[in-house]
PDB file as gemmi writes it, atoms N, CA and C in Angstrom:
CRYST1    1.000    1.000    1.000  90.00  90.00  90.00 P 1                      
ATOM      1  N   MET A   1     -14.011  15.390  17.842  1.00  0.00           N  
ATOM      2  CA  MET A   1     -15.000  14.076  18.244  1.00  0.00           C  
ATOM      3  C   MET A   1     -15.148  13.397  17.217  1.00  0.00           C  
ATOM      4  N   TYR A   2     -15.376  13.855  16.026  1.00  0.00           N  
ATOM      5  CA  TYR A   2     -15.661  12.947  14.812  1.00  0.00           C  
ATOM      6  C   TYR A   2     -14.539  11.882  14.436  1.00  0.00           C  
ATOM      7  N   ARG A   3     -13.047  12.872  14.537  1.00  0.00           N  
ATOM      8  CA  ARG A   3     -11.565  11.981  14.095  1.00  0.00           C  
ATOM      9  C   ARG A   3     -11.512  10.886  15.113  1.00  0.00           C  
ATOM     10  N   ARG A   4     -11.975  11.271  16.526  1.00  0.00           N  
ATOM     11  CA  ARG A   4     -11.812  10.203  17.488  1.00  0.00           C  
ATOM     12  C   ARG A   4     -12.255   9.137  17.596  1.00  0.00           C  
ATOM     13  N   ILE A   5     -13.700   9.178  17.055  1.00  0.00           N  
ATOM     14  CA  ILE A   5     -14.398   8.106  16.828  1.00  0.00           C  
ATOM     15  C   ILE A   5     -13.920   7.081  15.756  1.00  0.00           C  
ATOM     16  N   ARG A   6     -13.726   7.616  14.843  1.00  0.00           N  
ATOM     17  CA  ARG A   6     -12.766   6.942  13.575  1.00  0.00           C  
ATOM     18  C   ARG A   6     -11.964   6.182  13.918  1.00  0.00           C  
ATOM     19  N   GLU A   7     -10.605   6.863  14.681  1.00  0.00           N  
ATOM     20  CA  GLU A   7      -9.709   6.425  15.223  1.00  0.00           C  
ATOM     21  C   GLU A   7      -9.840   5.223  16.245  1.00  0.00           C  
ATOM     22  N   LEU A   8     -10.901   5.419  17.214  1.00  0.00           N  
ATOM     23  CA  LEU A   8     -11.037   4.295  18.103  1.00  0.00           C  
ATOM     24  C   LEU A   8     -11.565   2.969  17.283  1.00  0.00           C  
ATOM     25  N   ARG A   9     -12.620   3.213  16.112  1.00  0.00           N  
ATOM     26  CA  ARG A   9     -12.815   2.310  15.461  1.00  0.00           C  
ATOM     27  C   ARG A   9     -11.713   1.580  14.569  1.00  0.00           C  
ATOM     28  N   GLU A  10     -10.819   2.206  14.013  1.00  0.00           N  
ATOM     29  CA  GLU A  10      -9.909   1.775  13.250  1.00  0.00           C  
ATOM     30  C   GLU A  10      -8.842   1.209  14.117  1.00  0.00           C  
ATOM     31  N   ASP A  11      -8.751   1.266  15.339  1.00  0.00           N  
ATOM     32  CA  ASP A  11      -7.680   1.092  16.122  1.00  0.00           C  
ATOM     33  C   ASP A  11      -8.121  -0.360  16.443  1.00  0.00           C  
ATOM     34  N   ALA A  12      -9.523  -0.523  16.639  1.00  0.00           N  
ATOM     35  CA  ALA A  12     -10.397  -1.971  16.839  1.00  0.00           C  
ATOM     36  C   ALA A  12     -10.262  -2.897  15.560  1.00  0.00           C  
ATOM     37  N   ASP A  13      -9.767  -2.238  14.524  1.00  0.00           N  
ATOM     38  CA  ASP A  13      -9.862  -3.251  13.464  1.00  0.00           C  
ATOM     39  C   ASP A  13     -11.431  -3.214  12.938  1.00  0.00           C  
ATOM     40  N   LEU A  14     -12.320  -2.250  13.209  1.00  0.00           N  
ATOM     41  CA  LEU A  14     -13.837  -2.621  12.684  1.00  0.00           C  
ATOM     42  C   LEU A  14     -14.218  -1.841  11.712  1.00  0.00           C  
ATOM     43  N   THR A  15     -14.725  -2.057  10.919  1.00  0.00           N  
ATOM     44  CA  THR A  15     -15.634  -1.468   9.716  1.00  0.00           C  
ATOM     45  C   THR A  15     -16.522  -0.902  10.256  1.00  0.00           C  
ATOM     46  N   GLN A  16     -17.115   0.298   9.570  1.00  0.00           N  
ATOM     47  CA  GLN A  16     -18.198   1.095   9.699  1.00  0.00           C  
ATOM     48  C   GLN A  16     -19.698   0.230   9.821  1.00  0.00           C  
ATOM     49  N   LYS A  17     -19.404  -0.856   9.208  1.00  0.00           N  
ATOM     50  CA  LYS A  17     -20.704  -1.660   9.032  1.00  0.00           C  
ATOM     51  C   LYS A  17     -20.600  -2.517  10.281  1.00  0.00           C  
ATOM     52  N   GLU A  18     -19.541  -2.868  10.585  1.00  0.00           N  
ATOM     53  CA  GLU A  18     -19.578  -3.710  11.945  1.00  0.00           C  
ATOM     54  C   GLU A  18     -20.019  -2.717  13.137  1.00  0.00           C  
ATOM     55  N   MET A  19     -19.429  -1.415  13.457  1.00  0.00           N  
ATOM     56  CA  MET A  19     -19.741  -0.702  14.345  1.00  0.00           C  
ATOM     57  C   MET A  19     -21.104  -0.303  14.215  1.00  0.00           C  
ATOM     58  N   SER A  20     -21.740  -0.165  12.859  1.00  0.00           N  
ATOM     59  CA  SER A  20     -23.014   0.405  12.769  1.00  0.00           C  
ATOM     60  C   SER A  20     -23.933  -0.753  13.616  1.00  0.00           C  
ATOM     61  N   GLN A  21     -23.533  -2.206  13.331  1.00  0.00           N  
ATOM     62  CA  GLN A  21     -24.331  -3.305  13.737  1.00  0.00           C  
ATOM     63  C   GLN A  21     -24.289  -3.323  15.346  1.00  0.00           C  
ATOM     64  N   ILE A  22     -22.907  -2.639  15.983  1.00  0.00           N  
ATOM     65  CA  ILE A  22     -22.974  -2.721  17.256  1.00  0.00           C  
ATOM     66  C   ILE A  22     -23.807  -1.595  17.959  1.00  0.00           C  
ATOM     67  N   LEU A  23     -23.991  -0.583  17.360  1.00  0.00           N  
ATOM     68  CA  LEU A  23     -24.607   0.547  17.799  1.00  0.00           C  
ATOM     69  C   LEU A  23     -26.180   0.324  17.102  1.00  0.00           C  
ATOM     70  N   SER A  24     -26.397  -0.601  16.497  1.00  0.00           N  
ATOM     71  CA  SER A  24     -27.821  -0.693  16.262  1.00  0.00           C  
ATOM     72  C   SER A  24     -28.468   0.445  15.292  1.00  0.00           C  
ATOM     73  N   CYS A  25     -27.619   0.781  14.462  1.00  0.00           N  
ATOM     74  CA  CYS A  25     -27.664   1.975  13.383  1.00  0.00           C  
ATOM     75  C   CYS A  25     -27.496   1.664  11.838  1.00  0.00           C  
ATOM     76  N   SER A  26     -27.815   2.242  10.958  1.00  0.00           N  
ATOM     77  CA  SER A  26     -27.388   1.806   9.492  1.00  0.00           C  
ATOM     78  C   SER A  26     -25.966   2.470   9.388  1.00  0.00           C  
ATOM     79  N   GLN A  27     -25.132   1.748   8.075  1.00  0.00           N  
ATOM     80  CA  GLN A  27     -23.993   2.354   8.081  1.00  0.00           C  
ATOM     81  C   GLN A  27     -23.915   3.394   7.795  1.00  0.00           C  
ATOM     82  N   GLN A  28     -24.920   4.310   7.192  1.00  0.00           N  
ATOM     83  CA  GLN A  28     -25.088   5.308   6.370  1.00  0.00           C  
ATOM     84  C   GLN A  28     -24.853   6.409   7.597  1.00  0.00           C  
ATOM     85  N   VAL A  29     -25.997   6.134   8.698  1.00  0.00           N  
ATOM     86  CA  VAL A  29     -25.868   7.008  10.005  1.00  0.00           C  
ATOM     87  C   VAL A  29     -24.610   7.019  10.608  1.00  0.00           C  
ATOM     88  N   TYR A  30     -23.692   5.813  10.811  1.00  0.00           N  
ATOM     89  CA  TYR A  30     -22.596   5.830  11.203  1.00  0.00           C  
ATOM     90  C   TYR A  30     -21.937   6.510  10.777  1.00  0.00           C  
ATOM     91  N   SER A  31     -21.550   6.682   9.359  1.00  0.00           N  
ATOM     92  CA  SER A  31     -20.668   7.124   8.589  1.00  0.00           C  
ATOM     93  C   SER A  31     -20.906   8.744   8.922  1.00  0.00           C  
ATOM     94  N   ASN A  32     -22.242   9.171   8.678  1.00  0.00           N  
ATOM     95  CA  ASN A  32     -22.400  10.897   9.022  1.00  0.00           C  
ATOM     96  C   ASN A  32     -21.896  11.263  10.215  1.00  0.00           C  
ATOM     97  N   TYR A  33     -21.624  10.509  11.515  1.00  0.00           N  
ATOM     98  CA  TYR A  33     -21.031  10.564  12.526  1.00  0.00           C  
ATOM     99  C   TYR A  33     -19.854  10.945  12.298  1.00  0.00           C  
ATOM    100  N   GLU A  34     -19.149   9.944  11.626  1.00  0.00           N  
ATOM    101  CA  GLU A  34     -17.725  10.102  11.669  1.00  0.00           C  
ATOM    102  C   GLU A  34     -17.323  11.158  10.996  1.00  0.00           C  
ATOM    103  N   LEU A  35     -18.209  11.763   9.985  1.00  0.00           N  
ATOM    104  CA  LEU A  35     -17.909  12.740   9.081  1.00  0.00           C  
ATOM    105  C   LEU A  35     -18.469  14.123   9.215  1.00  0.00           C  
ATOM    106  N   GLY A  36     -18.913  14.072  10.783  1.00  0.00           N  
ATOM    107  CA  GLY A  36     -19.493  15.211  11.219  1.00  0.00           C  
ATOM    108  C   GLY A  36     -20.762  15.879  10.842  1.00  0.00           C  
ATOM    109  N   GLN A  37     -21.576  14.984   9.944  1.00  0.00           N  
ATOM    110  CA  GLN A  37     -22.637  15.553   9.211  1.00  0.00           C  
ATOM    111  C   GLN A  37     -23.538  15.128   9.917  1.00  0.00           C  
ATOM    112  N   ARG A  38     -23.655  14.611  11.142  1.00  0.00           N  
ATOM    113  CA  ARG A  38     -25.114  14.355  11.994  1.00  0.00           C  
ATOM    114  C   ARG A  38     -24.221  14.345  13.346  1.00  0.00           C  
ATOM    115  N   ASP A  39     -25.041  15.040  14.441  1.00  0.00           N  
ATOM    116  CA  ASP A  39     -24.752  15.162  15.616  1.00  0.00           C  
ATOM    117  C   ASP A  39     -24.808  13.545  16.205  1.00  0.00           C  
ATOM    118  N   ILE A  40     -24.094  13.206  17.317  1.00  0.00           N  
ATOM    119  CA  ILE A  40     -24.078  11.860  17.683  1.00  0.00           C  
ATOM    120  C   ILE A  40     -24.905  12.080  18.967  1.00  0.00           C  
ATOM    121  N   PRO A  41     -26.137  11.346  18.992  1.00  0.00           N  
ATOM    122  CA  PRO A  41     -26.982  11.261  20.257  1.00  0.00           C  
ATOM    123  C   PRO A  41     -26.163  10.869  21.330  1.00  0.00           C  
ATOM    124  N   THR A  42     -26.809  11.206  22.864  1.00  0.00           N  
ATOM    125  CA  THR A  42     -26.140  10.838  23.804  1.00  0.00           C  
ATOM    126  C   THR A  42     -26.155   9.533  24.030  1.00  0.00           C  
ATOM    127  N   HIS A  43     -27.136   8.811  23.842  1.00  0.00           N  
ATOM    128  CA  HIS A  43     -26.909   7.240  24.154  1.00  0.00           C  
ATOM    129  C   HIS A  43     -25.816   6.669  23.195  1.00  0.00           C  
ATOM    130  N   ILE A  44     -25.800   7.121  22.003  1.00  0.00           N  
ATOM    131  CA  ILE A  44     -24.798   6.560  21.194  1.00  0.00           C  
ATOM    132  C   ILE A  44     -23.244   6.946  21.701  1.00  0.00           C  
ATOM    133  N   LEU A  45     -23.118   8.057  22.084  1.00  0.00           N  
ATOM    134  CA  LEU A  45     -21.968   8.608  22.629  1.00  0.00           C  
ATOM    135  C   LEU A  45     -21.499   7.700  23.880  1.00  0.00           C  
ATOM    136  N   ILE A  46     -22.413   7.557  24.921  1.00  0.00           N  
ATOM    137  CA  ILE A  46     -22.342   6.531  25.830  1.00  0.00           C  
ATOM    138  C   ILE A  46     -22.175   5.226  25.433  1.00  0.00           C  
ATOM    139  N   ALA A  47     -22.692   4.762  24.372  1.00  0.00           N  
ATOM    140  CA  ALA A  47     -22.366   3.098  23.932  1.00  0.00           C  
ATOM    141  C   ALA A  47     -20.828   3.140  23.413  1.00  0.00           C  
ATOM    142  N   LEU A  48     -20.636   4.208  22.606  1.00  0.00           N  
ATOM    143  CA  LEU A  48     -19.034   4.148  22.276  1.00  0.00           C  
ATOM    144  C   LEU A  48     -18.278   4.200  23.382  1.00  0.00           C  
ATOM    145  N   ALA A  49     -18.358   4.801  24.147  1.00  0.00           N  
ATOM    146  CA  ALA A  49     -17.368   5.163  25.340  1.00  0.00           C  
ATOM    147  C   ALA A  49     -17.398   3.768  26.219  1.00  0.00           C  
ATOM    148  N   GLN A  50     -18.463   3.115  26.296  1.00  0.00           N  
ATOM    149  CA  GLN A  50     -18.539   1.865  26.740  1.00  0.00           C  
ATOM    150  C   GLN A  50     -17.833   0.707  26.181  1.00  0.00           C  
ATOM    151  N   TYR A  51     -18.116   0.658  24.855  1.00  0.00           N  
ATOM    152  CA  TYR A  51     -17.564  -0.132  23.877  1.00  0.00           C  
ATOM    153  C   TYR A  51     -15.933  -0.209  23.738  1.00  0.00           C  
ATOM    154  N   PHE A  52     -15.513   0.708  23.624  1.00  0.00           N  
ATOM    155  CA  PHE A  52     -14.296   1.239  23.692  1.00  0.00           C  
ATOM    156  C   PHE A  52     -13.498   1.537  24.906  1.00  0.00           C  
ATOM    157  N   LYS A  53     -14.022   1.380  26.085  1.00  0.00           N  
ATOM    158  CA  LYS A  53     -13.823   1.276  27.382  1.00  0.00           C  
ATOM    159  C   LYS A  53     -12.793   2.565  27.564  1.00  0.00           C  
ATOM    160  N   THR A  54     -13.550   3.920  27.166  1.00  0.00           N  
ATOM    161  CA  THR A  54     -12.660   4.914  27.359  1.00  0.00           C  
ATOM    162  C   THR A  54     -13.956   6.014  27.863  1.00  0.00           C  
ATOM    163  N   SER A  55     -13.593   7.219  28.067  1.00  0.00           N  
ATOM    164  CA  SER A  55     -14.586   8.154  28.770  1.00  0.00           C  
ATOM    165  C   SER A  55     -15.210   8.853  27.616  1.00  0.00           C  
ATOM    166  N   THR A  56     -16.493   9.514  27.820  1.00  0.00           N  
ATOM    167  CA  THR A  56     -17.117  10.633  26.837  1.00  0.00           C  
ATOM    168  C   THR A  56     -16.236  11.708  26.685  1.00  0.00           C  
ATOM    169  N   ASP A  57     -15.640  12.119  27.673  1.00  0.00           N  
ATOM    170  CA  ASP A  57     -14.632  13.157  27.902  1.00  0.00           C  
ATOM    171  C   ASP A  57     -13.775  13.161  26.782  1.00  0.00           C  
ATOM    172  N   TYR A  58     -12.830  11.765  26.675  1.00  0.00           N  
ATOM    173  CA  TYR A  58     -12.119  11.622  25.441  1.00  0.00           C  
ATOM    174  C   TYR A  58     -12.490  11.807  24.073  1.00  0.00           C  
ATOM    175  N   ILE A  59     -13.674  11.231  24.159  1.00  0.00           N  
ATOM    176  CA  ILE A  59     -14.467  11.262  22.810  1.00  0.00           C  
ATOM    177  C   ILE A  59     -14.801  12.647  22.406  1.00  0.00           C  
ATOM    178  N   LEU A  60     -15.352  13.306  23.235  1.00  0.00           N  
ATOM    179  CA  LEU A  60     -15.623  14.580  22.716  1.00  0.00           C  
ATOM    180  C   LEU A  60     -14.400  15.537  22.940  1.00  0.00           C  
ATOM    181  N   GLY A  61     -13.150  15.275  22.957  1.00  0.00           N  
ATOM    182  CA  GLY A  61     -12.003  15.837  23.003  1.00  0.00           C  
ATOM    183  C   GLY A  61     -11.728  16.967  24.201  1.00  0.00           C  
ATOM    184  N   LEU A  62     -12.301  16.733  25.506  1.00  0.00           N  
ATOM    185  CA  LEU A  62     -12.286  17.058  26.552  1.00  0.00           C  
ATOM    186  C   LEU A  62     -10.872  16.840  27.397  1.00  0.00           C  
ATOM    187  N   ARG A  63     -10.498  15.483  26.976  1.00  0.00           N  
ATOM    188  CA  ARG A  63      -9.104  14.934  27.654  1.00  0.00           C  
ATOM    189  C   ARG A  63      -8.575  14.308  26.675  1.00  0.00           C  
ATOM    190  N   ASP A  64      -6.937  14.245  26.665  1.00  0.00           N  
ATOM    191  CA  ASP A  64      -6.381  13.352  25.678  1.00  0.00           C  
ATOM    192  C   ASP A  64      -5.966  11.998  25.988  1.00  0.00           C  
ATOM    193  N   ASP A  65      -6.154  11.932  27.511  1.00  0.00           N  
ATOM    194  CA  ASP A  65      -5.988  10.527  27.807  1.00  0.00           C  
ATOM    195  C   ASP A  65      -7.122   9.618  27.880  1.00  0.00           C  
ATOM    196  N   ARG A  66      -6.793   8.337  26.879  1.00  0.00           N  
ATOM    197  CA  ARG A  66      -8.006   7.485  26.837  1.00  0.00           C  
ATOM    198  C   ARG A  66      -8.531   6.618  28.141  1.00  0.00           C  
TER     199      ARG A  66                                                      
END                                                                             
């Protein structure tokens, strides 16, 4: 899951700072999500899926197709 959110962000040419602003969290908190050092809250997971126009199942690793 953590690798996928990083890949989605990088594919969109966004920095962690830009992504954190989109999600209304600090860059450090977002970095911790990508590193797996902090669990991703449900509302953030949903926001990521909506922003990247993908499913939460893809982000969670339950599906391989975006």
